[in-house]
N, CA, C and O atoms as CSV, one atom per row, in Angstrom:
chain,resi,resn,atom,element,x,y,z
A,1,MET,N,N,0.852,-1.178,0.000
A,1,MET,CA,C,0.000,0.000,0.000
A,1,MET,C,C,0.898,1.241,0.000
A,1,MET,O,O,1.852,1.333,0.772
A,2,SER,N,N,0.586,2.156,-0.847
A,2,SER,CA,C,1.409,3.359,-0.938
A,2,SER,C,C,0.981,4.372,0.127
A,2,SER,O,O,-0.020,4.197,0.822
A,3,TYR,N,N,1.753,5.402,0.222
A,3,TYR,CA,C,1.475,6.447,1.215
A,3,TYR,C,C,0.147,7.136,0.918
A,3,TYR,O,O,-0.625,7.437,1.829
A,4,LYS,N,N,-0.105,7.375,-0.336
A,4,LYS,CA,C,-1.341,8.052,-0.738
A,4,LYS,C,C,-2.557,7.179,-0.416
A,4,LYS,O,O,-3.578,7.681,0.054
A,5,GLU,N,N,-2.445,5.863,-0.672
A,5,GLU,CA,C,-3.547,4.946,-0.371
A,5,GLU,C,C,-3.805,4.864,1.124
A,5,GLU,O,O,-4.955,4.761,1.552
A,6,CYS,N,N,-2.733,4.908,1.928
A,6,CYS,CA,C,-2.896,4.891,3.391
A,6,CYS,C,C,-3.667,6.113,3.859
A,6,CYS,O,O,-4.548,5.998,4.710
A,7,LEU,N,N,-3.351,7.272,3.321
A,7,LEU,CA,C,-4.061,8.490,3.717
A,7,LEU,C,C,-5.538,8.421,3.333
A,7,LEU,O,O,-6.402,8.850,4.098
A,8,ILE,N,N,-5.821,7.890,2.165
A,8,ILE,CA,C,-7.223,7.760,1.737
A,8,ILE,C,C,-7.964,6.794,2.656
A,8,ILE,O,O,-9.108,7.055,3.029
A,9,PHE,N,N,-7.329,5.681,3.028
A,9,PHE,CA,C,-7.953,4.700,3.914
A,9,PHE,C,C,-8.254,5.309,5.284
A,9,PHE,O,O,-9.335,5.105,5.835
A,10,ILE,N,N,-7.287,6.060,5.833
A,10,ILE,CA,C,-7.492,6.691,7.145
A,10,ILE,C,C,-8.610,7.714,7.064
A,10,ILE,O,O,-9.396,7.838,8.003
A,11,ALA,N,N,-8.698,8.440,5.977
A,11,ALA,CA,C,-9.767,9.426,5.829
A,11,ALA,C,C,-11.131,8.742,5.777
A,11,ALA,O,O,-12.085,9.243,6.373
A,12,TYR,N,N,-11.250,7.585,5.064
A,12,TYR,CA,C,-12.518,6.857,5.006
A,12,TYR,C,C,-12.913,6.324,6.376
A,12,TYR,O,O,-14.081,6.394,6.759
A,13,VAL,N,N,-11.939,5.790,7.118
A,13,VAL,CA,C,-12.242,5.237,8.446
A,13,VAL,C,C,-12.753,6.330,9.366
A,13,VAL,O,O,-13.730,6.127,10.085
A,14,LYS,N,N,-12.105,7.488,9.353
A,14,LYS,CA,C,-12.566,8.592,10.197
A,14,LYS,C,C,-13.944,9.074,9.756
A,14,LYS,O,O,-14.768,9.455,10.588
A,15,TYR,N,N,-14.193,9.058,8.453
A,15,TYR,CA,C,-15.485,9.532,7.955
A,15,TYR,C,C,-16.604,8.589,8.407
A,15,TYR,O,O,-17.644,9.052,8.875
A,16,PHE,N,N,-16.404,7.269,8.273
A,16,PHE,CA,C,-17.446,6.320,8.663
A,16,PHE,C,C,-17.653,6.315,10.166
A,16,PHE,O,O,-18.781,6.155,10.631
A,17,ARG,N,N,-16.577,6.489,10.942
A,17,ARG,CA,C,-16.703,6.466,12.391
A,17,ARG,C,C,-17.474,7.689,12.878
A,17,ARG,O,O,-18.294,7.564,13.788
A,18,THR,N,N,-17.242,8.847,12.312
A,18,THR,CA,C,-17.899,10.066,12.788
A,18,THR,C,C,-19.260,10.292,12.154
A,18,THR,O,O,-20.130,10.904,12.773
A,19,SER,N,N,-19.462,9.817,10.943
A,19,SER,CA,C,-20.724,10.126,10.273
A,19,SER,C,C,-21.820,9.112,10.562
A,19,SER,O,O,-22.987,9.395,10.291
A,20,SER,N,N,-21.491,7.939,11.102
A,20,SER,CA,C,-22.517,6.911,11.325
A,20,SER,C,C,-23.427,7.245,12.498
A,20,SER,O,O,-24.601,6.875,12.484
A,21,VAL,N,N,-22.919,7.928,13.503
A,21,VAL,CA,C,-23.717,8.241,14.689
A,21,VAL,C,C,-23.927,9.741,14.743
A,21,VAL,O,O,-22.962,10.473,14.965
A,22,PRO,N,N,-25.148,10.235,14.551
A,22,PRO,CA,C,-25.375,11.675,14.683
A,22,PRO,C,C,-25.334,12.083,16.145
A,22,PRO,O,O,-25.944,11.438,16.998
A,23,ARG,N,N,-24.623,13.140,16.425
A,23,ARG,CA,C,-24.482,13.592,17.813
A,23,ARG,C,C,-25.131,14.945,17.970
A,23,ARG,O,O,-25.102,15.779,17.065
A,24,SER,N,N,-25.710,15.145,19.119
A,24,SER,CA,C,-26.260,16.451,19.443
A,24,SER,C,C,-25.312,17.137,20.409
A,24,SER,O,O,-24.344,16.535,20.875
A,25,ALA,N,N,-25.585,18.366,20.702
A,25,ALA,CA,C,-24.709,19.118,21.598
A,25,ALA,C,C,-24.743,18.546,23.002
A,25,ALA,O,O,-23.748,18.638,23.720
A,26,GLY,N,N,-25.857,17.957,23.418
A,26,GLY,CA,C,-25.960,17.409,24.773
A,26,GLY,C,C,-25.245,16.097,24.936
A,26,GLY,O,O,-24.864,15.745,26.052
A,27,ASP,N,N,-25.044,15.344,23.845
A,27,ASP,CA,C,-24.406,14.038,23.930
A,27,ASP,C,C,-22.891,14.120,24.095
A,27,ASP,O,O,-22.253,13.152,24.509
A,28,ARG,N,N,-22.343,15.228,23.784
A,28,ARG,CA,C,-20.882,15.356,23.854
A,28,ARG,C,C,-20.417,15.294,25.302
A,28,ARG,O,O,-21.041,15.868,26.194
A,29,GLN,N,N,-19.320,14.594,25.521
A,29,GLN,CA,C,-18.769,14.493,26.867
A,29,GLN,C,C,-17.744,15.601,27.070
A,29,GLN,O,O,-16.989,15.947,26.161
A,30,VAL,N,N,-17.734,16.136,28.254
A,30,VAL,CA,C,-16.808,17.208,28.585
A,30,VAL,C,C,-15.664,16.610,29.383
A,30,VAL,O,O,-15.883,15.836,30.315
A,31,ASN,N,N,-14.462,16.967,29.019
A,31,ASN,CA,C,-13.289,16.501,29.747
A,31,ASN,C,C,-13.237,17.250,31.070
A,31,ASN,O,O,-13.025,18.462,31.093
A,32,THR,N,N,-13.431,16.526,32.176
A,32,THR,CA,C,-13.507,17.178,33.486
A,32,THR,C,C,-12.146,17.651,33.977
A,32,THR,O,O,-12.075,18.507,34.859
A,33,SER,N,N,-11.075,17.115,33.427
A,33,SER,CA,C,-9.760,17.554,33.893
A,33,SER,C,C,-9.450,18.975,33.431
A,33,SER,O,O,-8.613,19.657,34.022
A,34,LEU,N,N,-10.141,19.426,32.353
A,34,LEU,CA,C,-9.885,20.772,31.857
A,34,LEU,C,C,-10.734,21.823,32.553
A,34,LEU,O,O,-10.431,23.014,32.471
A,35,VAL,N,N,-11.805,21.396,33.245
A,35,VAL,CA,C,-12.691,22.343,33.919
A,35,VAL,C,C,-12.132,22.600,35.311
A,35,VAL,O,O,-11.961,21.653,36.079
A,36,PRO,N,N,-11.844,23.834,35.657
A,36,PRO,CA,C,-11.289,24.100,36.987
A,36,PRO,C,C,-12.354,23.952,38.073
A,36,PRO,O,O,-13.530,24.250,37.861
A,37,SER,N,N,-11.916,23.491,39.225
A,37,SER,CA,C,-12.839,23.357,40.357
A,37,SER,C,C,-12.985,24.703,41.046
A,37,SER,O,O,-12.297,25.664,40.703
A,38,ARG,N,N,-13.890,24.767,42.025
A,38,ARG,CA,C,-14.113,26.035,42.727
A,38,ARG,C,C,-12.891,26.431,43.550
A,38,ARG,O,O,-12.568,27.613,43.664
A,39,ALA,N,N,-12.224,25.449,44.115
A,39,ALA,CA,C,-11.032,25.752,44.908
A,39,ALA,C,C,-9.916,26.290,44.010
A,39,ALA,O,O,-9.138,27.156,44.412
A,40,ALA,N,N,-9.856,25.759,42.791
A,40,ALA,CA,C,-8.818,26.212,41.873
A,40,ALA,C,C,-9.101,27.613,41.364
A,40,ALA,O,O,-8.174,28.324,40.977
A,41,LYS,N,N,-10.370,28.029,41.356
A,41,LYS,CA,C,-10.710,29.367,40.890
A,41,LYS,C,C,-10.247,30.435,41.872
A,41,LYS,O,O,-9.954,31.564,41.477
A,42,ASP,N,N,-10.182,30.078,43.153
A,42,ASP,CA,C,-9.769,31.044,44.167
A,42,ASP,C,C,-8.264,31.317,44.120
A,42,ASP,O,O,-7.816,32.397,44.504
A,43,VAL,N,N,-7.494,30.351,43.655
A,43,VAL,CA,C,-6.036,30.492,43.592
A,43,VAL,C,C,-5.686,31.148,42.258
A,43,VAL,O,O,-6.173,30.713,41.214
A,44,PRO,N,N,-4.857,32.179,42.275
A,44,PRO,CA,C,-4.480,32.803,41.000
A,44,PRO,C,C,-3.715,31.806,40.128
A,44,PRO,O,O,-2.939,30.988,40.621
A,45,SER,N,N,-3.954,31.899,38.830
A,45,SER,CA,C,-3.356,30.928,37.913
A,45,SER,C,C,-1.844,31.101,37.781
A,45,SER,O,O,-1.121,30.116,37.627
A,46,LYS,N,N,-1.364,32.331,37.840
A,46,LYS,CA,C,0.075,32.573,37.736
A,46,LYS,C,C,0.554,33.197,39.040
A,46,LYS,O,O,-0.094,34.103,39.564
A,47,PRO,N,N,1.652,32.739,39.559
A,47,PRO,CA,C,2.155,33.377,40.777
A,47,PRO,C,C,2.598,34.803,40.467
A,47,PRO,O,O,3.087,35.099,39.377
A,48,HIS,N,N,2.420,35.653,41.431
A,48,HIS,CA,C,2.825,37.043,41.240
A,48,HIS,C,C,4.342,37.113,41.193
A,48,HIS,O,O,5.042,36.559,42.040
A,49,ARG,N,N,4.806,37.787,40.212
A,49,ARG,CA,C,6.256,37.915,40.082
A,49,ARG,C,C,6.731,39.067,40.944
A,49,ARG,O,O,6.121,40.135,41.000
A,50,THR,N,N,7.811,38.816,41.596
A,50,THR,CA,C,8.437,39.886,42.370
A,50,THR,C,C,9.565,40.451,41.521
A,50,THR,O,O,10.211,39.733,40.757
A,51,SER,N,N,9.780,41.701,41.664
A,51,SER,CA,C,10.852,42.319,40.889
A,51,SER,C,C,12.193,41.848,41.427
A,51,SER,O,O,12.342,41.660,42.635
A,52,PRO,N,N,13.164,41.656,40.558
A,52,PRO,CA,C,14.477,41.215,41.023
A,52,PRO,C,C,15.127,42.307,41.862
A,52,PRO,O,O,14.806,43.486,41.717
A,53,PRO,N,N,16.031,41.913,42.729
A,53,PRO,CA,C,16.690,42.941,43.549
A,53,PRO,C,C,17.486,43.888,42.663
A,53,PRO,O,O,18.074,43.474,41.664
A,54,ARG,N,N,17.500,45.137,43.031
A,54,ARG,CA,C,18.190,46.145,42.233
A,54,ARG,C,C,19.690,45.966,42.333
A,54,ARG,O,O,20.230,45.609,43.380
A,55,ARG,N,N,20.332,46.216,41.242
A,55,ARG,CA,C,21.792,46.141,41.243
A,55,ARG,C,C,22.354,47.338,41.984
A,55,ARG,O,O,21.799,48.437,41.981
A,56,ARG,N,N,23.471,47.070,42.609
A,56,ARG,CA,C,24.145,48.201,43.240
A,56,ARG,C,C,24.773,49.032,42.147
A,56,ARG,O,O,25.560,48.537,41.341
A,57,GLN,N,N,24.423,50.272,42.130
A,57,GLN,CA,C,24.982,51.140,41.108
A,57,GLN,C,C,26.324,51.681,41.569
A,57,GLN,O,O,26.543,51.956,42.748
A,58,LYS,N,N,27.199,51.820,40.609
A,58,LYS,CA,C,28.513,52.359,40.925
A,58,LYS,C,C,28.369,53.834,41.273
A,58,LYS,O,O,27.596,54.556,40.642
A,59,PRO,N,N,29.102,54.269,42.261
A,59,PRO,CA,C,29.010,55.694,42.593
A,59,PRO,C,C,29.597,56.537,41.469
A,59,PRO,O,O,30.626,56.195,40.887
A,60,LYS,N,N,28.935,57.624,41.180
A,60,LYS,CA,C,29.396,58.512,40.114
A,60,LYS,C,C,30.121,59.698,40.745
A,60,LYS,O,O,29.519,60.548,41.402
A,61,PHE,N,N,31.419,59.723,40.524
A,61,PHE,CA,C,32.236,60.789,41.071
A,61,PHE,C,C,32.621,61.751,39.962
A,61,PHE,O,O,32.734,61.372,38.797
A,62,THR,N,N,32.812,62.964,40.336
A,62,THR,CA,C,33.373,63.924,39.395
A,62,THR,C,C,34.891,63.805,39.436
A,62,THR,O,O,35.444,63.144,40.315
A,63,LEU,N,N,35.546,64.431,38.505
A,63,LEU,CA,C,36.998,64.350,38.446
A,63,LEU,C,C,37.634,64.965,39.688
A,63,LEU,O,O,38.624,64.449,40.206
A,64,GLU,N,N,37.067,66.056,40.155
A,64,GLU,CA,C,37.631,66.709,41.341
A,64,GLU,C,C,37.505,65.813,42.570
A,64,GLU,O,O,38.416,65.758,43.396
A,65,GLU,N,N,36.373,65.109,42.693
A,65,GLU,CA,C,36.201,64.219,43.842
A,65,GLU,C,C,37.191,63.063,43.795
A,65,GLU,O,O,37.735,62.663,44.825
A,66,LEU,N,N,37.423,62.532,42.609
A,66,LEU,CA,C,38.382,61.435,42.496
A,66,LEU,C,C,39.803,61.905,42.787
A,66,LEU,O,O,40.566,61.221,43.469
A,67,LEU,N,N,40.149,63.076,42.263
A,67,LEU,CA,C,41.501,63.578,42.503
A,67,LEU,C,C,41.705,63.960,43.958
A,67,LEU,O,O,42.822,63.870,44.469
A,68,SER,N,N,40.642,64.386,44.633
A,68,SER,CA,C,40.793,64.756,46.041
A,68,SER,C,C,41.059,63.541,46.915
A,68,SER,O,O,41.545,63.688,48.037
A,69,GLN,N,N,40.753,62.350,46.428
A,69,GLN,CA,C,41.031,61.141,47.203
A,69,GLN,C,C,42.495,60.727,47.104
A,69,GLN,O,O,42.953,59.886,47.878
A,70,MET,N,N,43.231,61.307,46.161
A,70,MET,CA,C,44.649,60.985,46.031
A,70,MET,C,C,45.434,61.654,47.156
A,70,MET,O,O,45.128,62.784,47.536
A,71,PRO,N,N,46.444,60.966,47.690
A,71,PRO,CA,C,47.258,61.614,48.719
A,71,PRO,C,C,48.106,62.728,48.100
A,71,PRO,O,O,48.542,62.619,46.954
A,72,ASP,N,N,48.327,63.759,48.836
A,72,ASP,CA,C,49.141,64.916,48.441
A,72,ASP,C,C,48.566,65.656,47.232
A,72,ASP,O,O,49.307,66.332,46.518
A,73,TYR,N,N,47.290,65.541,46.998
A,73,TYR,CA,C,46.682,66.238,45.865
A,73,TYR,C,C,46.631,67.745,46.119
A,73,TYR,O,O,46.794,68.539,45.192
A,74,ASP,N,N,46.407,68.133,47.362
A,74,ASP,CA,C,46.336,69.563,47.681
A,74,ASP,C,C,47.672,70.254,47.395
A,74,ASP,O,O,47.709,71.362,46.860
A,75,LEU,N,N,48.766,69.582,47.762
A,75,LEU,CA,C,50.084,70.159,47.489
A,75,LEU,C,C,50.330,70.264,45.983
A,75,LEU,O,O,50.897,71.243,45.500
A,76,PHE,N,N,49.903,69.260,45.272
A,76,PHE,CA,C,50.067,69.267,43.818
A,76,PHE,C,C,49.281,70.423,43.195
A,76,PHE,O,O,49.772,71.096,42.288
A,77,CYS,N,N,48.057,70.647,43.688
A,77,CYS,CA,C,47.233,71.745,43.151
A,77,CYS,C,C,47.892,73.100,43.414
A,77,CYS,O,O,47.867,73.984,42.558
A,78,GLU,N,N,48.478,73.257,44.592
A,78,GLU,CA,C,49.129,74.530,44.918
A,78,GLU,C,C,50.319,74.779,44.000
A,78,GLU,O,O,50.532,75.902,43.542
A,79,VAL,N,N,51.091,73.734,43.733
A,79,VAL,CA,C,52.265,73.872,42.871
A,79,VAL,C,C,51.831,74.222,41.453
A,79,VAL,O,O,52.459,75.051,40.795
A,80,VAL,N,N,50.760,73.592,40.982
A,80,VAL,CA,C,50.289,73.860,39.621
A,80,VAL,C,C,49.754,75.279,39.519
A,80,VAL,O,O,50.022,75.975,38.540
A,81,LYS,N,N,49.001,75.712,40.521
A,81,LYS,CA,C,48.415,77.053,40.481
A,81,LYS,C,C,49.478,78.143,40.591
A,81,LYS,O,O,49.319,79.236,40.047
A,82,SER,N,N,50.550,77.838,41.292
A,82,SER,CA,C,51.599,78.848,41.432
A,82,SER,C,C,52.432,78.980,40.156
A,82,SER,O,O,53.173,79.951,40.002
A,83,GLY,N,N,52.318,78.025,39.250
A,83,GLY,CA,C,53.053,78.103,37.989
A,83,GLY,C,C,54.417,77.467,38.059
A,83,GLY,O,O,55.185,77.572,37.103
A,84,LYS,N,N,54.751,76.809,39.158
A,84,LYS,CA,C,56.061,76.181,39.282
A,84,LYS,C,C,56.124,74.838,38.551
A,84,LYS,O,O,57.201,74.364,38.190
A,85,PHE,N,N,54.991,74.257,38.348
A,85,PHE,CA,C,54.963,72.926,37.732
A,85,PHE,C,C,54.777,73.062,36.230
A,85,PHE,O,O,53.801,73.652,35.765
A,86,LYS,N,N,55.704,72.522,35.489
A,86,LYS,CA,C,55.582,72.492,34.039
A,86,LYS,C,C,55.868,71.067,33.579
A,86,LYS,O,O,56.836,70.449,34.024
A,87,PRO,N,N,55.054,70.566,32.719
A,87,PRO,CA,C,55.273,69.185,32.284
A,87,PRO,C,C,56.565,69.057,31.490
A,87,PRO,O,O,56.952,69.961,30.748
A,88,HIS,N,N,57.212,67.937,31.657
A,88,HIS,CA,C,58.460,67.666,30.961
A,88,HIS,C,C,58.133,67.214,29.544
A,88,HIS,O,O,57.411,66.238,29.344
A,89,ARG,N,N,58.663,67.925,28.578
A,89,ARG,CA,C,58.421,67.573,27.187
A,89,ARG,C,C,59.745,67.292,26.502
A,89,ARG,O,O,60.728,68.011,26.681
A,90,THR,N,N,59.743,66.257,25.736
A,90,THR,CA,C,60.928,65.945,24.944
A,90,THR,C,C,60.631,66.334,23.505
A,90,THR,O,O,59.525,66.099,23.017
A,91,PRO,N,N,61.587,66.914,22.831
A,91,PRO,CA,C,61.333,67.294,21.432
A,91,PRO,C,C,61.192,66.037,20.575
A,91,PRO,O,O,61.821,65.019,20.864
A,92,PRO,N,N,60.395,66.098,19.551
A,92,PRO,CA,C,60.243,64.919,18.691
A,92,PRO,C,C,61.537,64.650,17.933
A,92,PRO,O,O,62.293,65.582,17.660
A,93,PRO,N,N,61.802,63.405,17.592
A,93,PRO,CA,C,63.045,63.101,16.862
A,93,PRO,C,C,62.996,63.729,15.473
A,93,PRO,O,O,61.926,63.845,14.876
A,94,PRO,N,N,64.151,64.132,14.965
A,94,PRO,CA,C,64.162,64.761,13.629
A,94,PRO,C,C,63.764,63.739,12.565
A,94,PRO,O,O,64.097,62.558,12.652
A,95,ARG,N,N,63.058,64.221,11.582
A,95,ARG,CA,C,62.620,63.348,10.496
A,95,ARG,C,C,63.736,63.202,9.468
A,95,ARG,O,O,64.440,64.158,9.141
A,96,ARG,N,N,63.873,62.000,8.980
A,96,ARG,CA,C,64.843,61.761,7.924
A,96,ARG,C,C,64.209,62.110,6.599
A,96,ARG,O,O,63.146,61.597,6.250
A,97,ARG,N,N,64.852,62.967,5.881
A,97,ARG,CA,C,64.294,63.379,4.590
A,97,ARG,C,C,64.789,62.434,3.503
A,97,ARG,O,O,65.950,62.025,3.476
A,98,LYS,N,N,63.877,62.109,2.622
A,98,LYS,CA,C,64.241,61.240,1.511
A,98,LYS,C,C,64.963,62.076,0.457
A,98,LYS,O,O,64.535,63.187,0.142
A,99,PRO,N,N,66.057,61.542,-0.086
A,99,PRO,CA,C,66.762,62.312,-1.126
A,99,PRO,C,C,65.930,62.345,-2.404
A,99,PRO,O,O,65.280,61.364,-2.766
A,100,LYS,N,N,65.963,63.482,-3.070
A,100,LYS,CA,C,65.245,63.636,-4.326
A,100,LYS,C,C,66.272,63.643,-5.455
A,100,LYS,O,O,67.152,64.502,-5.508
A,101,PHE,N,N,66.144,62.683,-6.341
A,101,PHE,CA,C,67.060,62.565,-7.470
A,101,PHE,C,C,66.314,62.880,-8.761
A,101,PHE,O,O,65.101,62.696,-8.870
A,102,THR,N,N,67.069,63.351,-9.713
A,102,THR,CA,C,66.522,63.515,-11.059
A,102,THR,C,C,66.820,62.245,-11.848
A,102,THR,O,O,67.604,61.404,-11.408
A,103,LEU,N,N,66.204,62.113,-12.994
A,103,LEU,CA,C,66.412,60.927,-13.814
A,103,LEU,C,C,67.859,60.835,-14.296
A,103,LEU,O,O,68.414,59.741,-14.400
A,104,LYS,N,N,68.457,61.967,-14.584
A,104,LYS,CA,C,69.839,61.982,-15.065
A,104,LYS,C,C,70.787,61.484,-13.972
A,104,LYS,O,O,71.727,60.745,-14.264
A,105,GLU,N,N,70.551,61.880,-12.718
A,105,GLU,CA,C,71.407,61.424,-11.613
A,105,GLU,C,C,71.255,59.924,-11.382
A,105,GLU,O,O,72.233,59.231,-11.102
A,106,LEU,N,N,70.018,59.423,-11.503
A,106,LEU,CA,C,69.806,57.988,-11.312
A,106,LEU,C,C,70.471,57.173,-12.411
A,106,LEU,O,O,71.016,56.101,-12.145
A,107,LEU,N,N,70.432,57.673,-13.649
A,107,LEU,CA,C,71.058,56.938,-14.745
A,107,LEU,C,C,72.577,56.948,-14.643
A,107,LEU,O,O,73.224,56.003,-15.092
A,108,THR,N,N,73.159,57.989,-14.066
A,108,THR,CA,C,74.617,58.013,-13.902
A,108,THR,C,C,75.069,57.031,-12.829
A,108,THR,O,O,76.221,56.596,-12.843
A,109,GLN,N,N,74.187,56.674,-11.898
A,109,GLN,CA,C,74.549,55.714,-10.849
A,109,GLN,C,C,74.477,54.271,-11.344
A,109,GLN,O,O,74.992,53.370,-10.682
A,110,MET,N,N,73.849,54.038,-12.498
A,110,MET,CA,C,73.729,52.681,-13.037
A,110,MET,C,C,75.074,52.243,-13.607
A,110,MET,O,O,75.775,53.062,-14.200
A,111,PRO,N,N,75.453,50.981,-13.445
A,111,PRO,CA,C,76.697,50.506,-14.077
A,111,PRO,C,C,76.530,50.429,-15.594
A,111,PRO,O,O,75.414,50.419,-16.114
A,112,ASP,N,N,77.667,50.377,-16.292
A,112,ASP,CA,C,77.651,50.424,-17.754
A,112,ASP,C,C,77.133,49.142,-18.389
A,112,ASP,O,O,76.651,49.179,-19.521
A,113,ASP,N,N,77.218,48.003,-17.695
A,113,ASP,CA,C,76.816,46.736,-18.314
A,113,ASP,C,C,75.306,46.496,-18.209
A,113,ASP,O,O,74.863,45.350,-18.295
A,114,GLY,N,N,74.531,47.528,-18.030
A,114,GLY,CA,C,73.074,47.392,-17.997
A,114,GLY,C,C,72.549,46.877,-16.667
A,114,GLY,O,O,71.398,46.450,-16.576
A,115,GLY,N,N,73.366,46.914,-15.661
A,115,GLY,CA,C,72.900,46.475,-14.345
A,115,GLY,C,C,73.137,45.010,-14.075
A,115,GLY,O,O,72.813,44.524,-12.991
A,116,HIS,N,N,73.715,44.267,-15.065
A,116,HIS,CA,C,73.948,42.842,-14.867
A,116,HIS,C,C,75.435,42.603,-14.691
A,116,HIS,O,O,76.242,43.077,-15.490
A,117,ASN,N,N,75.796,41.880,-13.662
A,117,ASN,CA,C,77.193,41.517,-13.466
A,117,ASN,C,C,77.515,40.211,-14.179
A,117,ASN,O,O,78.681,39.919,-14.447
A,118,GLU,N,N,76.487,39.426,-14.485
A,118,GLU,CA,C,76.708,38.127,-15.109
A,118,GLU,C,C,75.990,38.100,-16.452
A,118,GLU,O,O,74.848,38.547,-16.560
A,119,ILE,N,N,76.659,37.577,-17.471
A,119,ILE,CA,C,76.061,37.478,-18.797
A,119,ILE,C,C,75.991,36.009,-19.154
A,119,ILE,O,O,76.993,35.297,-19.083
A,120,ASP,N,N,74.813,35.556,-19.536
A,120,ASP,CA,C,74.618,34.150,-19.883
A,120,ASP,C,C,74.969,33.954,-21.352
A,120,ASP,O,O,74.313,34.504,-22.236
A,121,THR,N,N,76.011,33.164,-21.604
A,121,THR,CA,C,76.417,32.920,-22.987
A,121,THR,C,C,76.173,31.486,-23.405
A,121,THR,O,O,76.516,31.116,-24.528
A,122,GLY,N,N,75.595,30.668,-22.550
A,122,GLY,CA,C,75.371,29.253,-22.859
A,122,GLY,C,C,74.163,29.040,-23.751
A,122,GLY,O,O,73.447,29.985,-24.081
A,123,PRO,N,N,73.944,27.797,-24.137
A,123,PRO,CA,C,72.802,27.487,-25.005
A,123,PRO,C,C,71.487,27.659,-24.234
A,123,PRO,O,O,71.466,27.522,-23.011
A,124,PRO,N,N,70.394,27.958,-24.940
A,124,PRO,CA,C,69.118,28.124,-24.249
A,124,PRO,C,C,68.618,26.790,-23.694
A,124,PRO,O,O,68.675,25.763,-24.370
A,125,ILE,N,N,68.136,26.819,-22.476
A,125,ILE,CA,C,67.659,25.606,-21.811
A,125,ILE,C,C,66.133,25.530,-21.859
A,125,ILE,O,O,65.570,24.437,-21.810
A,126,GLY,N,N,65.474,26.652,-21.953
A,126,GLY,CA,C,64.014,26.657,-22.014
A,126,GLY,C,C,63.376,27.451,-20.893
A,126,GLY,O,O,62.159,27.634,-20.884
A,127,ASN,N,N,64.172,27.927,-19.949
A,127,ASN,CA,C,63.627,28.694,-18.830
A,127,ASN,C,C,63.907,30.183,-18.963
A,127,ASN,O,O,63.659,30.942,-18.025
A,128,GLU,N,N,64.414,30.609,-20.101
A,128,GLU,CA,C,64.767,32.004,-20.260
A,128,GLU,C,C,63.519,32.855,-20.442
A,128,GLU,O,O,62.515,32.418,-21.005
A,129,VAL,N,N,63.616,34.070,-19.951
A,129,VAL,CA,C,62.501,34.995,-20.087
A,129,VAL,C,C,62.509,35.606,-21.471
A,129,VAL,O,O,61.442,35.810,-22.050
A,130,TRP,N,N,63.709,35.916,-22.042
A,130,TRP,CA,C,63.768,36.533,-23.370
A,130,TRP,C,C,64.715,35.845,-24.269
A,130,TRP,O,O,64.874,36.248,-25.421
């Protein structure tokens, strides 16, 4: 039996089982497990959710409050306000400039043999570019 024939057979069986006996609304049975009892009606269906405990928030300090917690900050402020404190700065390293050559200068630096120290005079092997 093929899959399609099985589906047709199941459909016929369900049709004959349900259509042979006419039912009225009063004949239908009610599943009593789905009907809540009176005691169950008094109890709420969902427990009340309590809000989770609040996270401790980090204290928000201003910059002055944080710096005031440092030891000897007052002395440092007095020195800065008096103008005695100057930050130590080192000069940046000098930049190396690239030499600028003209084409004539570059060609004079080339050797006379075309830039090759070795000249291949042997027979061609097959790996030559030209």
